[in-house]
matplotlib code that plots the C-alpha trace (Angstrom):
import matplotlib.pyplot as plt

x = [21.5, 20.2, 22.4, 24.0, 25.8, 28.8, 30.3, 34.0, 36.1, 33.6, 33.4, 30.4, 30.7, 27.8, 28.0, 27.5, 28.5, 28.6, 30.4, 29.6, 32.7, 31.6, 28.7, 31.1, 32.1, 31.0, 33.2, 31.4, 33.2, 32.6, 34.0, 36.3, 35.2, 34.1, 34.0, 37.2, 39.1, 37.9, 39.0, 42.6, 45.1, 47.2, 49.9, 50.5, 53.1, 51.9, 51.4, 47.8, 45.7, 43.3, 40.5, 36.9, 34.8, 33.9, 30.3, 28.2, 26.3, 23.3, 22.6, 24.9, 26.5, 30.2, 32.6, 35.2, 38.5, 38.5, 41.9, 42.3, 45.5, 47.3, 49.4, 51.6, 52.7, 52.9, 50.4, 47.9, 45.5, 42.5, 39.1, 38.2, 34.9, 33.2, 34.5, 36.9, 40.3, 43.1, 46.3, 48.8, 51.4, 49.7, 50.9, 48.2, 47.6, 45.4, 46.1, 44.8, 42.9, 42.2, 39.7, 39.5, 37.3, 36.2, 32.6, 32.7, 33.6, 37.2, 37.6, 40.3, 39.8, 41.7, 40.7, 41.9, 43.4, 43.6, 43.1, 39.8, 37.5, 36.7, 35.9, 33.0, 33.6, 30.5, 31.4, 29.0, 28.6, 29.9, 30.4, 33.7, 35.2, 36.7, 39.1, 39.7, 36.5, 34.2, 30.6, 29.7, 26.1, 25.8, 22.8, 21.3, 23.0, 26.4, 25.8, 26.7, 30.1, 30.9, 33.0, 30.9, 33.6, 35.4, 37.5, 37.7, 41.4, 43.0, 45.7, 45.2, 48.2, 49.8, 47.8, 44.5, 45.6, 46.5, 43.0, 41.3, 43.3, 41.9, 38.4, 39.1, 41.3, 42.3, 42.6, 39.4, 37.5, 39.1, 38.2, 34.5, 34.4, 37.0, 36.1, 38.6, 37.4, 36.1, 36.6, 34.6, 36.0, 34.1, 34.6, 34.8, 31.6, 30.2, 30.6, 33.1, 36.6, 38.1, 36.6, 39.0, 38.7, 38.7, 39.1, 37.2, 36.9, 33.3, 33.5, 34.8, 32.8, 32.8, 34.2, 35.0, 38.7, 40.3, 42.8, 46.5, 48.0, 51.6, 52.9, 56.1, 57.0, 56.5, 53.7, 51.6, 50.3, 46.6, 45.9, 47.5, 46.4, 43.0, 44.5, 46.5, 43.2, 43.4, 46.6, 46.4, 45.7, 48.5, 51.0, 49.9, 51.7, 49.8, 47.6, 47.5, 45.2, 46.2, 43.4, 43.4, 45.5, 48.0, 48.3, 48.9, 51.6, 53.4, 52.9, 51.9, 49.0, 48.5, 47.8, 45.1, 42.4, 43.8, 46.6, 46.4, 49.8, 50.2, 53.1, 53.7, 55.9, 58.2, 59.3]
y = [-34.7, -36.0, -38.0, -36.0, -36.9, -34.8, -34.6, -33.9, -33.9, -36.1, -38.7, -39.3, -39.9, -40.7, -39.0, -41.4, -39.3, -35.7, -33.8, -30.2, -28.4, -24.7, -22.6, -21.5, -24.9, -28.5, -31.6, -34.4, -37.8, -39.8, -43.1, -43.0, -46.4, -49.8, -50.4, -52.4, -49.3, -47.3, -50.0, -50.1, -49.7, -46.5, -45.4, -41.9, -40.4, -42.2, -39.7, -39.6, -37.2, -34.8, -33.8, -32.5, -29.5, -26.1, -25.1, -22.2, -23.1, -20.9, -22.5, -25.6, -24.1, -24.7, -21.9, -21.2, -19.6, -20.5, -20.8, -24.1, -24.6, -26.7, -23.9, -26.3, -28.1, -25.1, -26.7, -24.4, -24.8, -23.1, -24.6, -24.9, -24.0, -27.0, -26.1, -29.0, -28.9, -31.4, -31.5, -34.3, -35.9, -35.0, -37.1, -39.1, -37.2, -34.4, -31.1, -27.6, -26.6, -23.1, -21.8, -18.3, -16.6, -13.0, -12.7, -15.6, -16.1, -17.3, -20.6, -22.7, -26.1, -29.3, -32.3, -35.9, -36.8, -40.5, -40.6, -42.5, -39.5, -36.4, -33.2, -31.1, -27.6, -25.5, -21.8, -19.2, -15.9, -13.0, -9.3, -7.9, -5.3, -2.4, -0.5, 3.1, 3.6, 6.3, 6.9, 10.6, 11.9, 15.1, 17.4, 18.1, 21.5, 19.9, 17.4, 20.0, 20.2, 16.6, 15.8, 15.9, 16.9, 14.8, 13.1, 12.2, 12.7, 15.4, 16.0, 17.9, 17.0, 18.9, 16.9, 17.8, 21.4, 21.5, 20.4, 22.9, 26.0, 26.6, 27.0, 28.4, 31.4, 31.1, 28.7, 29.8, 29.0, 25.6, 24.7, 25.6, 23.0, 20.4, 20.0, 18.4, 15.7, 16.9, 20.6, 23.4, 26.5, 29.6, 32.4, 36.1, 37.9, 39.8, 43.6, 43.3, 44.3, 43.1, 39.6, 36.8, 33.1, 30.4, 26.7, 25.1, 21.6, 20.4, 18.5, 21.5, 22.5, 25.8, 29.0, 28.2, 28.6, 28.8, 26.1, 27.0, 27.9, 26.9, 28.1, 26.5, 25.3, 28.7, 29.1, 32.1, 34.3, 34.1, 37.6, 37.0, 33.3, 34.2, 36.1, 33.1, 31.6, 34.4, 32.8, 32.4, 28.8, 29.2, 29.7, 26.6, 23.3, 21.2, 21.4, 19.1, 19.3, 17.7, 16.9, 18.0, 15.3, 15.0, 18.8, 18.9, 16.3, 18.2, 21.9, 21.8, 23.5, 25.8, 22.8, 21.4, 23.0, 21.6, 22.7, 23.6, 23.1, 25.0, 24.3, 26.8, 26.7, 29.3, 27.0]
z = [-26.7, -30.0, -32.2, -35.0, -38.3, -39.0, -42.5, -42.3, -45.4, -47.3, -44.5, -42.2, -38.5, -36.1, -32.7, -29.8, -26.8, -25.8, -23.0, -22.3, -21.1, -21.5, -22.8, -25.5, -26.8, -26.8, -27.4, -29.2, -29.1, -32.3, -33.4, -36.4, -37.8, -36.6, -32.9, -32.9, -34.1, -31.2, -28.8, -30.1, -27.3, -27.3, -24.9, -23.7, -26.0, -29.2, -32.1, -33.5, -35.6, -34.0, -36.3, -36.3, -37.2, -35.8, -36.0, -34.9, -31.8, -32.7, -36.1, -36.5, -39.6, -40.3, -39.2, -41.8, -40.9, -37.2, -35.6, -33.8, -31.8, -29.2, -27.6, -25.5, -28.7, -31.0, -33.4, -35.2, -38.1, -39.6, -40.5, -44.2, -45.9, -44.2, -40.8, -40.9, -39.1, -38.7, -36.6, -37.3, -35.0, -31.7, -28.7, -26.9, -23.8, -22.3, -24.1, -23.9, -27.1, -28.1, -30.7, -31.9, -34.6, -34.8, -33.9, -31.5, -27.8, -27.5, -25.7, -24.2, -22.5, -21.6, -23.8, -23.9, -27.3, -28.2, -32.0, -31.7, -31.7, -33.7, -31.8, -32.9, -31.5, -31.0, -30.8, -29.3, -31.2, -29.2, -29.6, -30.9, -28.6, -30.5, -28.2, -28.9, -30.8, -29.6, -30.6, -31.0, -31.3, -33.2, -33.8, -37.2, -37.4, -37.2, -40.0, -42.6, -41.0, -41.9, -44.9, -48.1, -50.6, -53.2, -50.6, -46.9, -46.8, -44.6, -47.3, -50.5, -52.6, -55.5, -58.1, -56.6, -56.1, -59.7, -60.7, -58.4, -59.0, -62.5, -61.0, -57.5, -57.0, -53.4, -50.5, -48.9, -52.1, -52.2, -48.6, -49.2, -51.9, -50.9, -47.2, -44.8, -42.4, -38.9, -39.6, -41.2, -42.9, -41.9, -44.4, -43.5, -42.7, -45.7, -45.3, -42.4, -43.6, -40.3, -40.5, -41.6, -42.4, -39.7, -39.8, -36.8, -35.4, -35.6, -32.3, -30.3, -27.3, -25.5, -27.1, -30.7, -31.5, -35.0, -35.9, -35.9, -39.3, -40.3, -43.7, -45.0, -41.5, -39.9, -37.3, -38.1, -35.2, -34.5, -35.7, -39.2, -39.5, -40.9, -43.8, -44.9, -46.3, -49.0, -50.4, -54.1, -55.2, -57.8, -54.9, -53.0, -53.4, -50.8, -47.7, -44.7, -41.7, -38.3, -35.9, -32.3, -30.7, -33.7, -33.7, -30.0, -30.3, -33.0, -31.9, -28.3, -26.8, -29.7, -31.9, -29.7, -31.8, -35.0, -37.3, -41.0, -42.7, -45.9, -48.2, -51.0, -54.2, -52.5, -49.6]

ax = plt.figure().add_subplot(projection="3d")
ax.plot(x, y, z, "-o")
ax.set_aspect("equal")
plt.show()
């Protein structure tokens, strides 16, 4: 390993030894001052200062905001903008050190602490696992079903309803302009007096099913639900859409295809 000069808190140290302990982290032993300081005698149990820097192993740039801790001692600190860290009153002994920073591999290793060295910790960039996140691929014909209205919120509150009712006479007119996330409002077929409105999940596969409608806390039967979209905007207080899982948890199997909760001024 080539010699390196580390600048920590405005002080320069010259690396004279290196010990690779993992692909994710390297410990670099560096004298804190003249040789005689490094040769000072310390006993196990003496309290010393542990300090050093955390750098990105791919480019040797300082890593700010890395969490450096000695779990067995309950000591924790974070690196500054120069990647510098410091832990005071550390007993001379071998301790487990742990380093964590989003975007890097987490590492834990046993290190000897004697107060005569600084530790340069080299972190390896790593992917960040995001549990519970699913990636969905949709066709071009479904892109129009995505939210493109004035908001991505599933709740249309009384203030927004007040702004919309002067221009749009009924709920179905509002839903064609103010789209709710992950659902599409399908208006009645022109010229078909038996056709009613339907709110449908965009990710739904198989036979399309209209979302359940609940008005003022009362579940509406599927035959009548489509007519609820004709409700005058002047009668509506607020509108809330519950996705499939949330609808299922609240209303059971009927809510699996989504639930539109309509609250009126007559509740």
